[in-house]
PALOLUM-837517 format. One record per residue (C-alpha): x, y, z. Coordinates in steps of 0.1 Angstrom, whole numbers, plus 2048, in hexadecimal, padded with zeros to 3 digits. Last residue first. Layout:
% residues N
XYZ ...
END
This chain:
% residues 192
8B074C8AE 89C72F89F 8AD717887 8B26FA89E 88E6FE8AC 87F6F488B 8636DE899 85E6F48B8 86E6EB8D9 85B6E78FA 8746CC906 8586B2906 8506BD8E2 8746B88D8 8776958E7 85468A8DA 85C6988B7 87C6838B5 8686638BD 84C66E8A5 866675889 87565288D 85264288C 84A65586C 86B64C85C 864627863 84062A856 84C636835 845656822 84866F83E 83468E836 81B687852 83668B86D 8416AD860 81D6B885A 8146AF87E 8326C088D 82D6E187A 8076E0880 80D6DF8A6 8246FD8A3 80A71088F 7ED7078A6 7FF7168C5 8106FD8DC 8016F78FF 7F16D68F4 8136CB8E7 8256D4908 80B6C091D 80D6A2905 8336A3905 8346A292B 81968692B 82E66F915 81965090B 7FB666903 8106798E9 8176588D6 7F26508D5 7EA6738C9 80466F8AD 7F564E8A2 7D265D8A2 7DC67A88B 7D969D89A 7C26B3886 7CA6D788D 7AD6EF88A 7B470B873 7BC72A886 7A074488A 7A175D86E 7A6781876 79279785F 7A77A8845 7AD7CC84E 7977E483B 7AA7FB824 7A181F82A 78982D811 7978497FC 78B86A807 76E8767F3 7758917DA 7748B67E5 7978BE7D8 7928AC7B7 7708BD7B2 77D8DF7BB 79B8DB7A4 7848D0787 76D8EE78D 78B90678C 7978F776B 7748F875C 77191D765 794924757 78A915736 79B8F472D 7C08F4724 7CC8EC701 7CA9116F8 7E6918711 7FE9046FC 80E8E16FA 7FA8D0716 8018AB716 7F3898735 7D58B0737 7C189D71D 7C187E734 7B0892750 79189773A 77F8B274D 7618B2764 76888F771 78489A788 7A1883790 7A88817B5 7AD85C7BB 7D185E7AF 7DF8817AC 7D3899791 7EE89F777 7EF8BF763 80A8BA748 8218D1735 82E8CD711 84D8D26FB 86B8D0712 8588C4731 8448D774C 8368C3769 8168D077A 80B8BB798 7E98B57A8 7D78B17C9 7F48A27DD 7E989A801 7C889A813 7CD8BC825 7D78CD804 7F58CA7ED 7FD8DA7CC 81C8CC7BC 8358DE7A6 84F8C5799 8728BC7A5 86689B7B4 84E8AF7CA 8508D57CA 8378E77E0 8188FC7DE 7FE8FB7F9 7D98F97F2 7C090880A 7B191E7EF 7A69007DA 79590A7BA 7A592D7B8 7C89207C1 7C69047A8 7B891A78D 7D4934792 7EF919791 7E090A772 7E092C761 80493376C 810910760 80191673E 80E93973A 83292E743 83290E72E 83691E70B 855931717 867912724 86990E74A 88291F760 86A93B76A 84F921772 86790D788 87392D799 8509377A2 84A9147AE 8699177C4 85A9377D2 83E9237E2 81C9357E4 80492C800 7E29377F4 7CD94C80C 
END
């Protein structure tokens, strides 16, 4: 049994005279093609909803109507683009074609669920030899560094490698040893 919404009746009654027979024919075809459809108003326009969501909508404008099938549910039996501007009832396909289009749109395959991207294993962190030598001199820093996740290790290594001069690199290594021994991340000052 179709679920009629009185707001759709009011919308049709409020529409222009040319639109009333068009909207009534589309409404009848939708209910005949998909008996489980429920009428509602979405965005101020009659919408026909089934268990998968919005099936179609029927907006009425000043000089034309439209019969819009929702995304992924466009029927192949009728040209859906010709239904974007319906100025008279003669612009509609036959009632049989309209019912067939609704049945096809209602029975269409469900859109495939998006597959989650496969989890990538973290890139291996390549620790430069000079940094490994500095870590071996401070066992507490070495223990903390090996316990860090790859992203935290990479932050330190990229920071040290980005130094342009050897003097800056040595200064950064000394600072990094203090912070790593304390278990701090590279940008610990900015963490909350």
